[in-house]
C-alpha positions as CSV (number, residue, x, y, z in Angstrom):
1,M,-94.9,-74.2,140.2
2,S,-95.9,-78.1,139.5
3,S,-94.2,-81.1,140.4
4,N,-93.2,-81.4,136.5
5,N,-92.3,-78.1,135.8
6,E,-89.8,-78.3,139.5
7,T,-88.5,-81.3,138.0
8,L,-87.5,-79.9,134.6
9,L,-86.1,-76.9,137.2
10,T,-83.8,-79.1,138.8
11,E,-82.9,-80.9,135.5
12,F,-81.7,-77.1,134.3
13,V,-80.4,-75.8,137.4
14,V,-78.8,-78.7,139.0
15,T,-77.7,-76.7,142.1
16,N,-79.7,-74.6,144.6
17,T,-83.2,-75.6,143.5
18,K,-85.1,-74.0,145.9
19,Y,-83.5,-70.6,145.4
20,Y,-84.0,-70.4,141.4
21,K,-87.8,-71.4,142.0
22,E,-88.4,-68.9,144.3
23,N,-86.8,-66.0,142.0
24,F,-87.8,-67.6,138.7
25,E,-91.4,-67.1,140.3
26,K,-91.2,-63.5,141.5
27,I,-89.5,-62.7,138.1
28,G,-92.5,-64.2,136.4
29,A,-95.0,-62.3,138.4
30,K,-93.8,-59.0,137.6
31,S,-94.0,-57.9,133.7
32,G,-91.4,-55.1,134.0
33,F,-88.1,-55.4,135.9
34,C,-87.9,-57.8,138.9
35,W,-84.9,-56.9,141.6
36,T,-83.0,-60.0,142.3
37,F,-79.5,-60.5,143.5
38,N,-77.5,-63.9,142.8
39,V,-74.4,-63.3,145.2
40,V,-73.0,-66.5,143.9
41,A,-72.8,-64.6,140.1
42,A,-71.2,-61.3,141.7
43,L,-68.5,-63.1,142.9
44,L,-67.6,-65.4,140.5
45,G,-68.5,-63.1,137.6
46,P,-68.0,-64.0,134.1
47,I,-67.3,-67.7,135.1
48,W,-70.8,-68.0,136.4
49,F,-72.4,-66.7,133.6
50,G,-70.0,-68.8,131.0
51,M,-70.8,-72.2,133.1
52,R,-74.4,-71.2,132.7
53,G,-74.2,-71.2,128.9
54,L,-75.0,-67.4,129.1
55,W,-71.9,-66.1,126.9
56,N,-73.9,-63.5,125.3
57,W,-73.4,-61.9,129.1
58,A,-69.9,-63.3,130.0
59,L,-68.1,-61.6,127.2
60,P,-69.1,-58.4,127.7
61,F,-68.5,-58.8,131.7
62,I,-65.1,-60.4,130.6
63,I,-64.1,-57.3,128.8
64,V,-65.2,-54.4,131.7
65,E,-64.2,-56.9,134.6
66,T,-60.6,-57.0,132.5
67,F,-60.6,-53.3,131.9
68,A,-61.5,-52.8,136.0
69,L,-58.6,-55.3,137.3
70,I,-56.0,-53.8,134.5
71,Q,-56.5,-50.4,136.3
72,L,-55.9,-52.0,139.8
73,G,-53.0,-53.6,139.1
74,R,-51.5,-50.5,136.9
75,G,-52.4,-48.2,140.0
76,L,-51.4,-50.4,142.7
77,F,-47.8,-51.9,140.9
78,G,-47.6,-50.5,137.7
79,D,-44.9,-47.8,136.4
80,L,-47.4,-45.2,134.8
81,G,-44.2,-43.2,134.0
82,A,-42.3,-45.8,132.1
83,E,-43.5,-44.8,128.5
84,A,-42.5,-40.7,129.1
85,N,-39.2,-42.3,130.8
86,D,-38.4,-43.9,127.8
87,R,-39.2,-41.1,125.7
88,I,-37.1,-38.9,127.7
89,A,-34.3,-41.5,127.1
90,Q,-34.5,-41.2,123.4
91,I,-34.7,-37.2,123.7
92,E,-31.4,-37.7,125.7
93,G,-29.4,-39.3,123.0
94,T,-30.3,-37.1,120.4
95,L,-29.6,-34.0,122.6
96,N,-26.0,-35.2,123.5
97,F,-25.4,-35.9,119.8
98,R,-26.7,-32.5,119.3
99,R,-24.4,-31.1,122.1
100,Q,-21.6,-32.8,120.2
101,Q,-22.5,-30.9,117.1
102,L,-22.6,-27.7,118.8
103,E,-19.0,-28.0,119.9
104,A,-17.7,-29.2,116.8
105,A,-19.4,-26.0,115.0
106,I,-17.7,-23.6,118.0
107,N,-14.6,-24.9,117.4
108,K,-14.6,-24.5,113.4
109,Q,-16.5,-21.0,114.1
110,A,-19.4,-22.3,111.4
111,D,-22.5,-19.8,110.8
112,N,-24.7,-22.7,111.9
113,V,-24.0,-22.5,115.7
114,D,-27.1,-20.6,116.3
115,V,-29.2,-23.1,115.2
116,F,-27.7,-25.9,117.0
117,Q,-28.2,-23.8,120.2
118,R,-31.9,-23.7,119.4
119,N,-32.4,-27.1,118.7
120,I,-31.1,-27.9,122.2
121,E,-32.7,-25.5,123.8
122,S,-35.9,-27.3,122.3
123,L,-35.0,-30.4,122.9
124,E,-34.2,-29.8,126.8
125,K,-37.9,-28.3,126.6
126,A,-39.1,-31.4,125.8
127,I,-37.1,-33.3,128.3
128,N,-38.8,-30.9,131.0
129,D,-42.0,-31.1,129.6
130,I,-42.2,-35.0,129.3
131,Q,-40.9,-34.8,132.8
132,A,-43.7,-32.8,134.5
133,E,-45.7,-35.5,132.5
134,A,-44.2,-38.5,134.0
135,A,-44.3,-37.2,137.4
136,L,-48.0,-36.2,136.5
137,A,-49.0,-40.1,135.5
138,E,-47.0,-41.0,138.4
139,A,-49.1,-39.2,141.0
140,S,-52.4,-40.1,139.4
141,A,-51.5,-43.7,140.2
142,I,-53.7,-43.9,143.2
143,W,-57.0,-42.6,141.2
144,V,-56.4,-45.1,138.2
145,A,-56.4,-47.6,141.2
146,L,-59.7,-46.7,142.6
147,L,-61.1,-45.7,139.1
148,G,-60.5,-49.7,138.6
149,L,-61.7,-50.3,142.3
150,A,-65.0,-48.5,141.6
151,V,-65.5,-50.2,138.0
152,L,-65.4,-53.7,139.5
153,I,-67.4,-53.2,142.4
154,F,-70.1,-51.6,139.8
155,V,-69.6,-54.4,137.5
156,K,-70.0,-57.1,140.5
157,I,-73.1,-55.4,141.1
158,A,-74.5,-55.3,138.0
159,Q,-73.5,-59.5,137.2
160,G,-75.4,-60.3,140.6
161,V,-78.7,-58.4,139.6
162,I,-78.4,-59.7,136.4
163,A,-77.9,-63.2,136.8
164,N,-81.4,-64.5,138.0
165,S,-83.2,-62.8,135.0
166,A,-81.0,-63.6,132.6
167,L,-81.2,-67.3,133.7
168,E,-84.5,-67.7,133.6
169,R,-85.1,-66.5,130.2
170,R,-82.8,-69.0,129.5
171,F,-85.0,-71.5,131.2
172,S,-88.0,-70.7,129.5
173,E,-86.4,-71.0,126.0
174,W,-85.0,-74.1,127.1
175,L,-88.5,-75.4,127.9
176,S,-89.5,-74.7,124.1
177,D,-86.0,-75.9,122.5
178,N,-84.2,-78.9,124.9
179,T,-81.1,-78.7,122.2
180,I,-80.3,-75.1,124.3
181,A,-77.4,-75.9,126.7
182,S,-78.5,-76.3,130.4
183,G,-77.0,-77.7,133.6
184,L,-73.6,-77.5,134.7
185,G,-71.3,-79.3,132.3
186,A,-68.0,-80.3,133.1
187,F,-66.7,-79.3,129.7
188,R,-68.7,-75.6,129.4
189,T,-67.3,-75.0,133.1
190,C,-63.7,-76.1,132.7
191,I,-64.0,-73.8,129.2
192,S,-65.7,-70.9,131.4
193,I,-62.9,-71.0,134.1
194,G,-60.0,-71.3,131.9
195,F,-60.8,-68.7,129.5
196,V,-61.7,-66.5,132.3
197,S,-58.4,-66.9,134.7
198,L,-56.1,-67.1,131.0
199,V,-58.0,-63.5,130.2
200,F,-57.6,-61.9,133.8
201,S,-54.2,-63.3,134.5
202,I,-52.3,-62.3,131.2
203,S,-54.0,-58.9,131.0
204,V,-53.3,-57.8,134.6
205,V,-49.8,-59.1,134.7
206,H,-49.0,-57.5,131.3
207,Y,-50.2,-54.0,132.3
208,S,-48.9,-54.4,135.8
209,F,-45.3,-55.6,135.0
210,P,-44.7,-55.5,131.1
211,E,-40.9,-56.9,132.2
212,I,-42.4,-60.2,133.2
213,T,-44.5,-61.2,130.1
214,G,-42.1,-59.2,127.3
215,W,-42.2,-62.8,126.0
216,F,-45.8,-62.7,124.6
217,S,-45.9,-59.3,123.7
218,K,-44.9,-60.0,120.2
219,F,-46.2,-63.2,118.5
220,P,-43.7,-65.7,118.1
221,T,-42.7,-66.0,114.5
222,D,-39.9,-65.8,111.8
223,P,-39.3,-63.3,109.3
224,Q,-38.1,-65.6,106.8
225,I,-41.8,-66.9,106.7
226,R,-43.1,-63.7,105.6
227,L,-40.4,-63.1,102.9
228,D,-41.2,-66.7,101.4
229,A,-45.0,-66.1,101.2
230,I,-44.6,-62.6,99.7
231,D,-42.0,-64.5,97.2
232,K,-45.1,-67.1,96.7
233,V,-47.3,-64.2,96.0
234,E,-45.3,-62.5,93.2
235,Q,-44.6,-65.7,91.4
236,F,-48.0,-66.4,91.4
237,F,-49.0,-62.8,90.0
238,D,-46.3,-62.9,87.7
239,F,-47.5,-66.1,86.0
240,I,-50.9,-64.7,86.0
241,I,-49.6,-61.9,84.3
242,V,-47.6,-63.6,81.3
243,S,-50.1,-66.3,80.6
244,G,-52.9,-64.5,80.7
245,Q,-52.0,-60.8,79.1
246,W,-54.5,-61.1,76.1
247,F,-57.2,-61.6,78.7
248,F,-56.6,-58.3,80.4
249,D,-55.8,-56.5,76.5
250,I,-59.8,-57.6,75.7
251,I,-60.8,-55.9,78.7
252,T,-58.6,-53.0,78.6
253,F,-60.3,-52.6,75.1
254,G,-63.8,-53.0,75.9
255,I,-63.4,-50.5,79.0
256,R,-61.3,-48.0,76.6
257,T,-64.3,-48.1,73.9
258,V,-67.0,-47.6,76.3
259,L,-65.0,-44.9,78.4
260,D,-64.0,-43.0,74.8
261,G,-67.5,-42.6,73.9
262,L,-68.6,-41.6,77.4
263,E,-65.7,-38.7,77.2
264,V,-67.0,-37.8,73.8
265,L,-70.2,-37.5,74.7
266,F,-69.8,-35.5,78.3
267,V,-66.9,-33.7,77.6
268,D,-66.5,-32.9,74.4
269,T,-70.6,-31.8,73.7
270,P,-71.2,-28.2,74.2
271,W,-71.9,-27.4,77.9
272,I,-75.2,-26.0,77.3
273,V,-76.5,-29.4,75.5
274,I,-75.4,-31.5,78.4
275,A,-77.0,-29.6,80.7
276,S,-79.9,-28.8,79.2
277,F,-80.2,-33.1,78.8
278,I,-79.5,-33.5,82.4
279,L,-82.4,-30.7,83.6
280,L,-85.0,-32.5,81.4
281,L,-84.0,-35.8,82.6
282,T,-84.2,-34.5,85.8
283,W,-87.6,-33.0,85.6
284,L,-88.9,-36.1,84.0
285,S,-87.6,-38.4,86.5
286,A,-87.7,-36.2,89.5
287,G,-89.9,-33.2,89.2
288,S,-89.8,-29.5,88.7
289,S,-88.2,-29.0,92.6
290,A,-85.8,-31.5,91.8
291,A,-84.7,-29.9,88.5
292,I,-84.6,-26.1,90.0
293,Y,-81.6,-27.6,92.6
294,V,-79.7,-29.3,90.1
295,A,-79.7,-26.3,87.9
296,G,-77.8,-24.9,90.7
297,F,-75.3,-27.6,91.7
298,L,-74.4,-27.4,87.3
299,A,-74.1,-23.6,87.7
300,Y,-71.7,-24.2,90.7
301,M,-69.3,-26.5,88.9
302,G,-69.7,-24.3,85.8
303,F,-68.9,-21.2,87.5
304,L,-65.7,-22.9,89.7
305,G,-64.3,-24.5,86.4
306,F,-65.4,-27.6,87.3
307,W,-67.2,-28.5,84.3
308,E,-65.0,-30.1,82.2
309,K,-63.4,-32.2,85.4
310,A,-67.0,-33.0,86.7
311,M,-68.2,-34.3,83.1
312,T,-64.4,-36.6,83.0
313,T,-65.6,-37.9,86.6
314,L,-69.3,-38.7,85.1
315,A,-67.4,-40.8,81.8
316,L,-65.7,-42.6,84.2
317,L,-68.1,-43.3,86.7
318,G,-70.6,-44.3,84.4
319,T,-68.3,-46.4,82.4
320,A,-68.2,-48.3,85.8
321,A,-71.8,-48.0,87.1
322,C,-72.6,-49.1,83.3
323,I,-70.7,-51.9,83.0
324,S,-71.3,-53.3,86.7
325,I,-74.9,-52.8,86.1
326,V,-74.9,-54.4,82.4
327,I,-73.2,-57.4,84.5
328,G,-74.4,-57.4,87.6
329,I,-78.2,-57.8,87.0
330,P,-78.0,-60.7,85.2
331,I,-75.9,-62.6,87.5
332,G,-78.8,-61.3,90.2
333,L,-81.5,-62.5,87.6
334,F,-79.6,-66.1,87.2
335,C,-78.6,-66.6,91.0
336,A,-82.2,-65.7,92.3
337,R,-83.6,-68.9,91.3
338,R,-80.5,-70.7,92.0
339,P,-79.4,-70.6,95.5
340,R,-76.4,-73.0,95.6
341,L,-74.8,-70.6,92.7
342,Y,-75.7,-67.9,95.0
343,A,-74.0,-69.4,98.1
344,V,-70.7,-69.8,95.8
345,I,-71.1,-66.1,94.5
346,R,-71.8,-64.3,98.0
347,P,-68.7,-64.9,99.7
348,I,-66.9,-63.2,96.6
349,M,-69.0,-60.5,96.9
350,D,-68.4,-60.2,100.4
351,F,-64.5,-60.5,99.7
352,M,-65.3,-57.6,97.2
353,Q,-67.1,-55.2,99.8
354,T,-64.9,-55.7,102.7
355,M,-61.3,-55.9,101.1
356,P,-60.0,-52.6,101.3
357,A,-59.9,-50.2,97.8
358,F,-56.0,-49.9,98.5
359,V,-55.4,-53.5,98.8
360,F,-57.3,-54.9,95.5
361,M,-55.6,-52.1,93.9
362,I,-52.4,-53.5,93.7
363,P,-53.4,-56.7,91.6
364,V,-55.5,-54.4,89.7
365,I,-52.3,-52.1,88.6
366,A,-50.4,-55.5,88.2
367,F,-52.7,-56.6,85.6
368,F,-53.7,-53.2,83.9
369,G,-51.1,-50.5,84.8
370,T,-52.1,-47.0,85.7
371,G,-54.7,-44.9,84.2
372,K,-58.1,-44.7,83.3
373,P,-58.9,-48.5,82.9
374,A,-57.5,-49.6,85.9
375,A,-59.2,-47.0,87.5
376,V,-62.5,-48.6,86.2
377,V,-62.1,-52.2,86.9
378,T,-61.1,-50.7,91.1
379,T,-64.5,-49.2,90.8
380,M,-66.4,-52.0,89.6
381,I,-65.1,-54.3,92.2
382,F,-65.9,-51.5,94.9
383,G,-69.1,-50.8,93.9
384,G,-70.5,-53.3,91.6
385,T,-71.9,-55.9,94.5
386,P,-75.0,-54.0,95.5
387,V,-76.8,-54.4,92.1
388,V,-76.2,-58.0,92.7
389,R,-77.8,-58.3,95.6
390,L,-80.6,-56.5,95.5
391,T,-81.4,-58.1,92.7
392,V,-81.5,-60.9,94.2
393,L,-83.2,-59.8,97.0
394,G,-86.0,-58.3,94.9
395,L,-86.6,-61.3,92.9
396,R,-86.9,-63.5,95.9
397,G,-89.1,-61.0,97.4
398,V,-91.8,-61.9,94.4
399,P,-94.6,-63.4,96.4
400,E,-94.9,-67.5,95.5
401,T,-98.6,-67.2,95.2
402,I,-98.1,-64.5,92.3
403,R,-95.9,-66.3,90.1
404,E,-97.9,-70.0,90.9
405,A,-101.5,-67.9,89.4
406,A,-99.2,-66.9,86.5
407,I,-97.9,-70.2,85.9
408,A,-101.6,-71.5,86.1
409,Y,-102.5,-69.3,83.5
410,G,-100.2,-70.6,81.1
411,A,-97.3,-68.1,81.8
412,T,-94.2,-68.9,80.1
413,K,-91.0,-68.4,81.7
414,W,-90.2,-65.2,79.4
415,Y,-93.5,-64.1,80.3
416,L,-92.9,-64.9,83.8
417,L,-89.6,-62.8,84.3
418,T,-90.8,-59.5,82.1
419,K,-94.3,-59.3,83.0
420,V,-94.2,-60.6,87.1
421,D,-90.6,-60.9,88.7
422,L,-89.0,-58.0,86.8
423,P,-92.1,-55.6,87.7
424,L,-92.4,-56.6,91.1
425,A,-88.7,-56.8,91.7
426,A,-88.1,-53.2,90.1
427,P,-87.6,-51.3,93.3
428,S,-85.3,-53.2,94.8
429,I,-83.5,-53.7,91.6
430,L,-83.4,-49.6,90.9
431,A,-81.9,-49.5,94.4
432,G,-79.5,-51.6,93.7
433,V,-78.6,-49.4,90.7
434,N,-78.9,-46.3,93.1
435,Q,-76.3,-47.6,95.5
436,T,-73.9,-49.3,92.6
437,I,-73.9,-45.6,91.3
438,M,-73.3,-43.6,94.7
439,L,-70.5,-46.2,95.7
440,S,-68.7,-46.1,92.3
441,L,-68.9,-42.2,93.2
442,A,-66.9,-42.8,96.2
443,M,-64.5,-44.5,94.6
444,V,-63.7,-41.0,92.8
445,V,-60.8,-39.5,95.0
446,V,-59.1,-43.1,95.1
447,A,-59.0,-43.7,91.6
448,S,-57.3,-40.4,91.0
449,L,-54.0,-42.3,92.9
450,I,-53.8,-44.5,89.6
451,G,-54.3,-41.7,87.4
452,A,-58.0,-41.2,86.6
453,K,-58.6,-37.8,85.8
454,G,-61.6,-35.8,86.9
455,L,-62.2,-33.8,90.3
456,G,-60.7,-36.5,92.4
457,E,-57.4,-35.1,91.1
458,D,-58.3,-32.0,93.0
459,V,-59.2,-33.3,96.2
460,L,-55.7,-35.1,95.8
461,E,-53.8,-32.4,95.1
462,A,-55.5,-30.5,98.0
463,L,-54.5,-33.3,100.7
464,Q,-50.8,-33.3,99.1
465,Y,-50.6,-29.3,99.3
466,A,-53.0,-29.0,102.3
467,S,-55.1,-26.7,100.2
468,V,-58.5,-26.3,102.2
469,G,-60.1,-24.3,99.8
470,Q,-59.6,-26.4,96.8
471,G,-60.4,-29.5,98.6
472,I,-63.5,-28.1,100.1
473,L,-64.6,-26.8,96.5
474,A,-63.9,-29.8,94.5
475,G,-65.4,-32.3,97.6
476,F,-68.8,-30.2,97.3
477,A,-68.6,-30.4,93.3
478,I,-68.3,-34.4,94.0
479,L,-71.2,-34.2,96.4
480,F,-73.6,-32.2,93.9
481,C,-72.5,-34.9,91.2
482,A,-73.6,-37.3,93.8
483,M,-77.2,-35.8,94.0
484,I,-77.7,-35.1,90.6
485,L,-77.6,-38.7,90.0
486,D,-79.6,-39.6,93.3
487,R,-82.4,-37.4,92.0
488,V,-82.5,-39.1,88.7
489,V,-82.6,-42.7,89.8
490,Q,-84.3,-42.7,92.9
491,G,-86.8,-40.2,91.5
492,K,-87.8,-42.5,88.7
493,R,-87.7,-45.7,91.3
494,E,-90.4,-43.2,93.3
């Protein structure tokens, strides 16, 4: 290592330059893994990695080492049978109440004396079982402590082995990018020591001596804050519902118009016409082999009595998917060349995809009531974003050289869009259409909770009444609908 590199190394490591110089040269001389052991890193553990700015290693080591210390504390000082003893105390309270009821029933010579006796016997047996569980948990304390000790030793060895290689890689990155944190900054060192100490101490004390740390087991808050927040949210939605009812009526009318038309097409049309149309479309899109499979799927739904409900599901799905696609593709086209607009819309789409369906169903019901229009809106919220994202992705993936060549030959904006951008982005756009349809179909069962008919209703009834056969058969029907749609759309894309 040259004197210049040695100066840089001293600036980077600050302490023990000779040690790190030898080990870095040893690591650099080997193409594969090189065995070195850093005693200081093994002793300090995550603190050392945090001080050096290696947080990608420090955080996993904090988790593992915290687990090891918790197991040690629980095994040496904790009461492993405390939870079982609490359950015994609760059951004993119920048992005393049942004994009083039994005594009263005997005095009155009631007919249900044997019921109380069986109940008491069951509770006594439960207490005996839990007592045995508590004794077993207390006897396993030494093994819990040994497990914690073994994990702690293992993670300490791993920290010592990994430390030099991780720091050497960090040094190589720092040589090419001096904005990377180096040295032993006072702020970073304090953060590392404080954070690790806080996590270790509170976690170990909480699991070992829960009676001491009861004050931070629950977040300090006032229930009135939550009640006030609920009132404010309800007032906000009441205002929107009252002032914007005309807007929601227009949306409901539009959805109902499309949905009624598709229900007439799929449900009221003779089954042989719809089946022939689906088979022909599959054959043209995905080939003869896919058409044979689709014929089997349609026969399955027909012979098991799912035909009408499957067509109702397709009408509901078609309404949600068609509206999502008609709205989503133009939005994607508009956002593809306007990064600022897409930067505003993207967090909204992230919110739509990450928010659980049962949560955004609440405002949808408030605005549209229950029934099929609300189910369509819910399905659109959940499944409408992929077509926008993949349209933007496809259009941004069009090579600029091709667009510049078209512009150089005098292409207008419309010609550029229809003859260059859209054809090259078509695979990505069709993939977005496919994903929107699949995600919409995934909402069939959830939408049945708010009044949507179709196959989801059968699955929901099977869940409510534990009807395994009905649930499995209806689930396969939903699966086959998804496979039919996937083959039609995917085959066309290919």
